C-alpha positions in Angstrom: 71.3 32.6 61.9 69.3 30.3 64.5 71.0 29.4 67.4 68.7 25.7 67.3 70.6 23.0 65.5 68.2 20.1 64.5 68.5 16.9 62.9 65.9 15.6 60.1 66.0 11.9 60.3 64.1 10.0 58.0 63.4 6.6 56.7 62.3 5.9 52.6 61.9 3.3 50.0 65.0 2.9 48.5 63.9 3.9 45.0 62.8 7.9 45.7 66.3 8.3 47.6 66.9 10.6 44.3 63.7 12.6 44.6 64.8 13.0 48.1 68.1 14.5 47.4 66.4 16.5 45.1 63.7 17.8 47.1 66.6 18.8 49.9 69.1 20.7 47.4 66.1 23.2 46.6 65.2 24.1 49.8 68.8 24.8 50.5 70.1 21.6 52.4 72.6 19.8 49.9 74.2 17.9 53.0 73.3 14.7 54.3 74.1 11.2 55.3 72.4 8.1 53.6 72.9 4.7 55.8 71.0 1.5 54.0 68.6 0.0 57.4 66.0 -2.2 57.4 62.7 -2.4 59.2 59.1 -3.3 60.3 56.4 -0.5 60.3 52.7 -0.7 58.9 53.7 -2.3 55.6 52.8 -5.8 55.2 54.9 -8.5 55.2 55.4 -10.5 52.1 55.8 -14.1 51.6 57.4 -16.1 48.7 58.9 -18.9 47.5 62.9 -20.2 46.5 63.4 -24.1 45.7 60.1 -25.1 47.4 60.4 -23.4 50.8 58.3 -21.3 51.4 59.4 -17.8 53.3 58.4 -14.6 55.1 60.3 -11.1 54.4 59.0 -8.8 57.4 61.8 -6.6 57.3 61.9 -4.5 54.2 64.9 -2.5 53.0 64.8 1.6 53.6 67.4 3.9 53.0 67.7 6.3 56.8 68.6 10.0 54.9 69.9 12.1 58.1 70.1 16.0 57.5 71.0 18.4 60.4 70.5 22.2 59.8 71.2 25.6 61.7 70.3 28.0 59.1 67.0 26.6 57.5 64.0 25.5 59.3 63.7 21.7 60.4 60.2 21.7 59.2 60.9 22.8 55.7 63.2 20.0 55.0 60.9 17.4 56.4 58.3 18.8 54.2 60.9 18.0 51.2 61.3 14.9 52.3 57.2 14.7 52.5 56.6 15.4 49.7 59.5 13.6 47.7 59.3 10.4 49.4 55.3 10.3 49.0 54.1 7.6 47.1 50.5 7.0 48.7 50.8 3.6 49.9 52.2 1.9 52.9 55.7 1.4 54.1 56.1 5.1 52.3 58.2 6.3 55.8 58.8 8.8 58.6 60.2 11.4 59.0 61.3 12.5 62.8 63.0 16.0 63.5 65.3 15.9 67.1 67.1 18.6 68.8 71.1 18.2 69.1 73.0 19.6 71.8 75.9 21.1 70.1 78.2 20.3 66.9 81.9 20.1 66.5 83.6 20.5 62.9 86.5 18.5 63.1 88.7 20.4 60.4 88.0 24.8 61.8 87.4 23.5 65.2 84.0 26.0 64.9 81.2 24.8 67.3 77.1 25.0 67.2 75.4 26.0 64.7 78.5 27.2 62.7 79.6 24.0 61.9 76.7 23.1 60.8 
């Protein structure tokens, strides 16, 4: 087991969450945290009309997926997310890998990679 703990954080389209969850389970990283977020990147703004008023939507709905790993390579997790979330269109999202200084498991008191 490696002494390194990594946080893999991805911002993806909401409709790709099911595919990403399955891909993470297949690489041995079934634990994840999911948050609904809004953001803006290279995806263009959308114009709409409601009750005669025109509006612009420039913050798009995304899902933030976080997965902390210690016993499997973070690059494998990132690759699984990229493959599962890719639609070849703007707005597919991004994946980041960050170092985690330490971890503590509340119930057992384990620390470091054992807590992950």
